[in-house]
One Martini backbone bead per residue (centre of mass of N, CA, C, O) as a GRO file, in nm:
protein
  148
    1UNK     BB    1   5.139   1.066   4.624
    2UNK     BB    2   5.123   0.816   4.425
    3UNK     BB    3   5.452   0.745   4.423
    4UNK     BB    4   5.418   0.635   4.695
    5UNK     BB    5   5.521   0.413   4.967
    6UNK     BB    6   5.309   0.232   5.173
    7UNK     BB    7   5.299   0.139   5.529
    8UNK     BB    8   5.221  -0.080   5.798
    9UNK     BB    9   5.288  -0.033   6.142
   10UNK     BB   10   5.307  -0.249   6.435
   11UNK     BB   11   5.264  -0.170   6.778
   12UNK     BB   12   5.328  -0.333   7.096
   13UNK     BB   13   5.195  -0.269   7.418
   14UNK     BB   14   5.261  -0.354   7.754
   15UNK     BB   15   5.034  -0.350   8.029
   16UNK     BB   16   5.030  -0.286   8.396
   17UNK     BB   17   4.777  -0.310   8.670
   18UNK     BB   18   4.834  -0.506   8.887
   19UNK     BB   19   4.624  -0.768   8.759
   20UNK     BB   20   4.615  -0.599   8.497
   21UNK     BB   21   4.633  -0.681   8.147
   22UNK     BB   22   4.742  -0.509   7.841
   23UNK     BB   23   4.710  -0.417   7.499
   24UNK     BB   24   4.873  -0.182   7.277
   25UNK     BB   25   4.795  -0.055   6.959
   26UNK     BB   26   5.008   0.081   6.696
   27UNK     BB   27   4.924   0.249   6.399
   28UNK     BB   28   5.160   0.307   6.133
   29UNK     BB   29   5.236   0.532   5.878
   30UNK     BB   30   5.465   0.477   5.608
   31UNK     BB   31   5.738   0.596   5.401
   32UNK     BB   32   5.960   0.420   5.192
   33UNK     BB   33   6.091   0.666   5.026
   34UNK     BB   34   6.238   0.814   5.254
   35UNK     BB   35   6.283   0.548   5.443
   36UNK     BB   36   6.361   0.244   5.624
   37UNK     BB   37   6.336   0.378   5.889
   38UNK     BB   38   6.108   0.476   6.117
   39UNK     BB   39   6.130   0.779   6.217
   40UNK     BB   40   6.177   0.907   5.923
   41UNK     BB   41   5.894   0.764   5.779
   42UNK     BB   42   5.680   0.920   5.918
   43UNK     BB   43   5.333   1.019   5.893
   44UNK     BB   44   5.101   0.849   6.064
   45UNK     BB   45   4.827   0.769   6.244
   46UNK     BB   46   4.591   0.528   6.256
   47UNK     BB   47   4.273   0.554   6.285
   48UNK     BB   48   3.989   0.406   6.387
   49UNK     BB   49   3.829   0.643   6.253
   50UNK     BB   50   3.754   0.843   5.984
   51UNK     BB   51   3.435   0.945   5.984
   52UNK     BB   52   3.394   1.187   6.220
   53UNK     BB   53   3.148   1.366   6.314
   54UNK     BB   54   3.259   1.679   6.448
   55UNK     BB   55   3.557   1.627   6.413
   56UNK     BB   56   3.873   1.644   6.394
   57UNK     BB   57   4.100   1.603   6.170
   58UNK     BB   58   4.333   1.401   6.091
   59UNK     BB   59   4.639   1.351   5.954
   60UNK     BB   60   4.542   1.131   5.764
   61UNK     BB   61   4.299   1.291   5.631
   62UNK     BB   62   4.472   1.529   5.537
   63UNK     BB   63   4.665   1.367   5.349
   64UNK     BB   64   4.439   1.178   5.183
   65UNK     BB   65   4.150   1.259   5.208
   66UNK     BB   66   3.921   1.094   5.010
   67UNK     BB   67   4.127   0.828   5.028
   68UNK     BB   68   4.139   0.729   5.330
   69UNK     BB   69   3.953   0.478   5.345
   70UNK     BB   70   4.087   0.308   5.118
   71UNK     BB   71   4.372   0.316   5.238
   72UNK     BB   72   4.313   0.184   5.510
   73UNK     BB   73   4.200  -0.082   5.397
   74UNK     BB   74   4.452  -0.160   5.234
   75UNK     BB   75   4.658  -0.163   5.467
   76UNK     BB   76   4.507  -0.374   5.644
   77UNK     BB   77   4.495  -0.610   5.437
   78UNK     BB   78   4.801  -0.632   5.398
   79UNK     BB   79   4.866  -0.686   5.699
   80UNK     BB   80   4.693  -0.945   5.724
   81UNK     BB   81   4.865  -1.117   5.521
   82UNK     BB   82   5.160  -1.074   5.677
   83UNK     BB   83   5.062  -1.163   5.946
   84UNK     BB   84   5.115  -1.398   6.231
   85UNK     BB   85   4.980  -1.284   6.470
   86UNK     BB   86   4.676  -1.336   6.624
   87UNK     BB   87   4.636  -1.073   6.789
   88UNK     BB   88   4.687  -0.877   6.552
   89UNK     BB   89   4.474  -0.990   6.360
   90UNK     BB   90   4.233  -0.921   6.542
   91UNK     BB   91   4.286  -0.611   6.539
   92UNK     BB   92   4.261  -0.573   6.233
   93UNK     BB   93   3.968  -0.676   6.204
   94UNK     BB   94   3.848  -0.468   6.397
   95UNK     BB   95   3.935  -0.219   6.228
   96UNK     BB   96   3.783  -0.299   5.972
   97UNK     BB   97   3.499  -0.295   6.104
   98UNK     BB   98   3.512   0.011   6.186
   99UNK     BB   99   3.526   0.120   5.882
  100UNK     BB  100   3.263   0.017   5.838
  101UNK     BB  101   2.953   0.078   5.777
  102UNK     BB  102   2.675   0.105   5.969
  103UNK     BB  103   2.404  -0.053   6.006
  104UNK     BB  104   2.091  -0.068   6.075
  105UNK     BB  105   1.946  -0.144   6.390
  106UNK     BB  106   1.722  -0.377   6.508
  107UNK     BB  107   1.514  -0.333   6.797
  108UNK     BB  108   1.355  -0.451   7.073
  109UNK     BB  109   1.135  -0.346   7.282
  110UNK     BB  110   1.097  -0.381   7.630
  111UNK     BB  111   0.791  -0.290   7.643
  112UNK     BB  112   0.625  -0.328   7.340
  113UNK     BB  113   0.792  -0.519   7.121
  114UNK     BB  114   0.897  -0.332   6.908
  115UNK     BB  115   1.052  -0.235   6.628
  116UNK     BB  116   1.366  -0.040   6.608
  117UNK     BB  117   1.580   0.222   6.560
  118UNK     BB  118   1.877   0.282   6.688
  119UNK     BB  119   2.046   0.493   6.921
  120UNK     BB  120   2.293   0.669   7.062
  121UNK     BB  121   2.350   0.726   7.421
  122UNK     BB  122   2.644   0.781   7.426
  123UNK     BB  123   2.741   0.452   7.482
  124UNK     BB  124   2.452   0.357   7.477
  125UNK     BB  125   2.188   0.175   7.380
  126UNK     BB  126   1.873   0.197   7.303
  127UNK     BB  127   1.585  -0.019   7.439
  128UNK     BB  128   1.374   0.213   7.389
  129UNK     BB  129   1.135   0.352   7.243
  130UNK     BB  130   1.027   0.670   7.183
  131UNK     BB  131   0.734   0.632   7.287
  132UNK     BB  132   0.804   0.507   7.566
  133UNK     BB  133   0.988   0.740   7.651
  134UNK     BB  134   0.767   0.956   7.653
  135UNK     BB  135   0.582   0.823   7.861
  136UNK     BB  136   0.789   0.814   8.088
  137UNK     BB  137   0.850   1.119   8.092
  138UNK     BB  138   0.556   1.216   8.151
  139UNK     BB  139   0.525   1.063   8.421
  140UNK     BB  140   0.762   1.196   8.563
  141UNK     BB  141   0.656   1.487   8.542
  142UNK     BB  142   0.387   1.438   8.691
  143UNK     BB  143   0.511   1.344   8.959
  144UNK     BB  144   0.668   1.604   9.018
  145UNK     BB  145   0.419   1.796   9.009
  146UNK     BB  146   0.262   1.661   9.246
  147UNK     BB  147   0.487   1.685   9.473
  148UNK     BB  148   0.491   2.010   9.461
   0.00000   0.00000   0.00000
């Protein structure tokens, strides 16, 4: 695996539905030692995130193993240096930021104004601290109990 030459190929697809248009970028890892043309030298698709806890490992992480994060960062930085299109460069930097581990974010509670570390609940970040959330939840339960 060490003697192979890897490269990142980026394909952009343009889609339109009604009056909405968007671009979809596909990042593909190829092995240049296999062949010079694309379909024959395909290895895997570069995932958005490498270490997603609790999810099935992608073909990329299966192939590169423990070196997958470093390899993905190296491939993206090399592609950033060689790419000319500003839209693709923006997508590469976005992907690089997604690969970096997220620091804990301190958010001020909307109710008591204290700072706390947030966690994601579904897609949205919680903006109310756990203590205020417990108080709200206990009031809600008491109200339901009184109405019954």
